[in-house]
N, C-alpha and C positions, 0 to 999 in steps of 0.2 A: 450502414448505419449512419445517423447523424451525427454532430458533434455530441459528445457527452457531457452531462452536467457536472460531473467530476470523474477524475481519473485516479484509479488506485495503482500504484506502481510498486511492485514487489522486485527488489534488487537481489539478485542471487538467492532466492528462498531455497531452503535444504528439506524441508519436512512436507511431503505430499499431502498429508492430511491437513495441515494448516493452509496450504494454497487451494486445496478442495473446498475447505470451509469458507474462505475468502472469495472464491469464485461464486459460491451459492450466496453470499452476501451481495456480490456486485450484481448478480442476476436479480435478486429480490429487490434492490434498489435502483435498478436501471442504470448502473455505473459502468464505466469502461474498465476492464482489468489489463494493465500491462505487466508482462513477465520478461525480466531481463536477466539474461544469462550471465554467466552459466548457471543452469538450474541444478539443483541437487538430486533430480530425478528426472524420469521420463514423462512426458505429457500422457503417454499411455499407461503409467503406473496405475495399478488396482486400487491402491489406497488413495490416490488423487481422485480417482473417478468416484469411488465409494463416498468419500467425504462431500463430493459435489452432487451426489445421487444422480437423478436423472435431469437435472438443470443444466448440464453442459451446453445443450443447444440454445439456451437463453443467455448465455455469457457472451458479452461483447469484448473478445479476446484478441489482444495484440501480442507478438512475441519478438525480442531482440537477441541477438547473440551476445552483445556486450553493451555496457553502459554508454559507451561512445556511439554505438548505433541508435540506441534511444535518444541521447541528446541531440544528435545530428536530426533526427526524425521531428523533434519538438524542440527547436532552440530558443523559442521565446517562453515556454513555459505557460503559465506561471508555476513555480514549483514551491511546495511547503515540505520540508523534511522532518522525519519523525524519528528520535533517537533517545535513548535512556541516558545518552551522554552529552546532554545539553541542559541548559537552567531554565529556559523560558516554558512555561506551562501551555500546553495546548489550547487551554481556555483564552489565551491572549491572541491566539490566531483569527483573523478575520478571513473567512472563505467567501470566495467568489466562484460564479460558474466558470467551468474550464480548468479550475485548478488541478494540478497533478500533485497528488499525495504520496510522497515516497518513503517507503519502509524499507529497511534492510534486512539481511538474512537472520535466521534465529540465533545463531551463535556468535556471529561478527557485527550485526547491525549494519549501518550504511558505510561505516569506515571513515576515517579521518580525511581521506582524499575529497570524498563527496561532502562531507560536512563543511570542510574548510575551503570548498570551491566557490562560494559565493553566489551560487546559482538561486539560492533562496533562503528565507529564514528556517531556522531549526527549533522544533518544539519537542516536549517531553510530556509524558503521562506522570503525574505524581506517584510516587511509591512511598508509602509511609513506613514500612518495615525495613530496616537497614540492611538485613539479611537477605531481601530480594533484590536481585540485580535488574531483572525486567519482567516485563508480562509476556505471556503468550502471544505470538505474533498475530494470530487471527483475533484475539480478544483487543489488541491494541488498535487493529485496522478498524474494527467494530465501533470502538469508542470515538474514534475520530471521526469516521463516516457519519455517525448519528449526530455528532456536534455539528458537523458540516451542514446536514440536511436540516438540522433545527435551525441555524443561522440563514439558512437559504428559503427558509419557511416551506420546506417540502415534507413535512411529517403529517400533513392531514389528509 
C-alpha cells in the first residue's frame, strides 16, 4: 500500500477488544495501524477478530516486537503522543499527513520513558470528572483520529 494519510500506533496494547475496535476504525478511515509489542494477546485471539468483524482484510497492519524496532523503522516520525498524564489538550495539536499518533497500553499508558523521550509533543483528551483517570483506549483513538481528519479536511 502507499504511504498512509495517518498512522495509528498502539504501544503494548493489552485488551484484544480495544485493538479490534481500533483496527475496524483504521479500516473505515483508511489509516495504517501499527502494533508495537509486547502485545497482551495473540493476533489470532478470537476477541480481537470478533471486535474487528470481517474487516481485517481491509486493515493496513504493521507489527513490531518492541518500541525500539518501531522507532528504528520510522526514525523521522513525525510523532504525536497521547496520554492522560500530560497537560496540553489534543485540540492544540496541528495534524499533518504522515503523522504517527502514539497511544499506550490500557493500564500503563505510554510510560514516562516515551513521554520524556522528546520524540514529539504530548497531548491529552480532557476529562472533567476527577474520579475518572482515563478514557477507554478505543474511544480515545477515535476522538483523536476524527479531529485529525477534520483538520486535514477528510470528513466529506
